[in-house]
C-alpha positions, 0 to 999 in steps of 0.5 A, a space after each residue: 919378069 922374075 925367074 925363079 928356076 930350080 938350081 939344079 936344072 938338068 943341063 947347069 947348076 947356074 940356070 942360063 936367063 940370057 943376056 937382056 941387052 942381046 937377047 932380049 927379055 924372055 922366059 917363064 915366071 910362075 906366077 902366086 897363083 900357079 899361073 905360068 907367063 911366057 914371054 918368047 923372042 921369035 921375030 918373023 914367026 907367025 905363029 908361037 904355042 906352048 904345046 901340053 901334050 896336044 894341049 895348044 896354048 897360043 902365044 900373042 904378039 907383043 911387038 918387037 918380035 915378043 911372043 907372050 901368053 899366061 897359062 894355067 898349065 897344072 901344077 907339078 914338073 910340067 913338060 911341054 913343047 915350044 912350037 914355033 910355026 908348027 916347029 918343035 923348038 929347044 929354048 935355051 931360055 927356058 928350063 931343060 930336062 930330058 924326056 920323050 926320047 929328047 931334051 925338053 923345055 919345062 915348068 915346076 909349079 909347086 904342089 901345096 901338099 908337097 911343100 918343103 919335101 925337096 927344099 935345098 937350104 936348111 938340111 946336110 945334102 948326099 953326092 951325086 956321081 957319075 960312074 962308068 961300067 963295063 957290061 958283059 951283057 952289051 959289050 960295052 960301058 954303060 953309065 949310072 948315077 949313085 946317090 951317097 947320103 950326107 955322112 956316107 962312111 966307107 967304113 960302114 956298109 950300106 943297103 942299096 935301093 936300085 931305081 930306074 926310069 922309064 922310056 924315053 929317059 935316062 939315068 938322070 931323070 930321077 935325080 933331075 927331075 924326081 928330085 930323089 936326091 934331094 927328097 931323101 936327104 929331107 927324109 934322113 934329116 927327119 929321121 923318116 928313112 934308113 941310110 942307103 946307097 941309090 943307084 939309077 942306070 940308063 935303062 934304054 941300053 943296046 945289045 948288038 946295036 939295036 936297043 931292046 927294051 927288056 935287056 936292062 934286068 940282064 944288065 943289072 944282075 950281071 953287070 950292074 950290081 955286081 960293079 956297085 958291091 966291088 966299088 962301094 961299101 955295101 951290104 949283100 944279102 937281099 934283104 939289104 937290096 931293093 928295086 924300084 921303077 916307073 914305067 917302063 922301070 917298073 916292068 923291069 922291076 917286076 921281071 927282075 925282082 919276081 925272077 931272082 927273088 933271091 936277090 931282093 927283098 924289095 920291089 916298087 912299082 911306080 905308074 906300073 906294069 907287073 905285066 907287059 903292057 902291049 898284052 900280046 899274050 906271051 909267057 912271062 915266067 916271072 909271073 910264076 913267083 905269083 901263083 905261090 903265094 906262099 913263096 912270093 910272101 916269104 919273098 918280099 918285106 915290102 912289094 908296092 904298086 902305085 899310081 896317079 888317079 889319071 895316069 893315061 895307062 890306069 887300064 893296064 893298072 886295073 887289069 893287073 888288079 884284076 890279075 891279082 884278085 883273090 890271090 893272098 899276096 902280101 902286096 902294097 896298093 896306093 893311089 896319088 892325085 895326078 897323072 903318068 908324070 914326074 909329080 906323081 913319082 915324087 910321090 911314089 918315091 917319098 912314100 917308098 922310101 920310108 918303107 925300106 930296110 926296117 
């Protein structure tokens, strides 16, 4: 099998394909037509399948304990569960990412109109650094990743994009699955975006020992922004600060930017929620700015909403459309082919980056 895994899979920069003389020949191969061929060794197993969030693709016995199958799973970044006799199994012979609150196997099938967006060859590359910062909100150290551009110079000052992941993910998602650094490297080399720093925090923070999905906006404003501004050479005016996020991160973005228009001049909601998606009728103070179009339009140079046309949360997006209808707000709205997945979010971030800090 010819295995062409991405270089920067989430667990290793030197992808492990196994040792054929010990582990047997196994893994996944993306074929030229976009189908994926799997070969998994599971001796004594009775059933082996690829579970694509409820759509089952059964592998068949191929002798010597091996199971094989070739399937059209779609295109782009595709998570799946490997099921062996009904149990979820994380396979070390397949690329490993992080989503759905756990490490997960995936394949990345090329998308024709996205070709070259994140190629490693031919351009300079920025650096991604892991930082630990103290949080007065959670009472512990939290984690962020910071991408700096290829020609980062501490003598210069840079604008900052705070970029958030979705529920069940962490700060690694935008780098390993979203390829944001590689996409930004390309856009910079093409002269299509401004130099900036991109900060990705872990939004699944805990308070008093309990996970609170609404806590991160406080962590960002009270802890992460001050930390970045104390440790990196950045501009500190609102027109040099942006925030964006996908899914849960989009709701964090809506809460944070609409509650603090004095801090942010740009906002991006990807597969996103302007209002709480659970819709329990609770008061949402961050929405009050939307009732003052003059103040809103003065506060943001870009307020961008985007979603995949097959997103499972499309109804929430449509309800937000209806909520905004008739309000003379300067908003940008865009849709892309696809669902609630990293292929769409790669499209979103590429479209958003070129709009910032002009």
